[in-house]
C-alpha positions, 0 to 999 in steps of 0.5 A, a space after each residue: 635187107 628186107 624178105 620179098 615175099 610172094 602172095 598167096 594166088 601170085 606166082 608171077 612174083 617167083 619169077 625172076 629165078 624160076 627164069 634163070 632157073 629156066 634158061 639153066 636148065 636151057 644150056 646146061 641139063 637138056 640134052 645133055 648126059 653127063 658123066 659123074 657129078 664131077 661134071 655136072 658141077 664144072 659146067 654149072 660153074 661154067 654156064 654162072 661163070 658165063 653168066 655173070 661175065 657175058 651175058 647182057 640184061 637187059 633189067 641192068 642197062 644191056 650190062 652183064 650181071 658184075 658189071 652192074 652190081 661193079 656200077 652199083 657198088 661206085 654208085 653207092 660206096 662212098 670210096 675210100 681215100 
């Protein structure tokens, strides 16, 4: 694995994570008042679980992130007999 650096004056290279943070804030943070840090943590964990297992992502061929990862593992790791 090699690092991928953003270039000066090209913030779009960081766009994937920025888009995820935008979605996270829209789905979890905006419009809610949390009574405790534990309430926020629970909401964040619920979102991450839902995102990884249920959201269909176009760049993944309309698979959830968990399904896309499993497909990649099946294609790229040899099976033990």
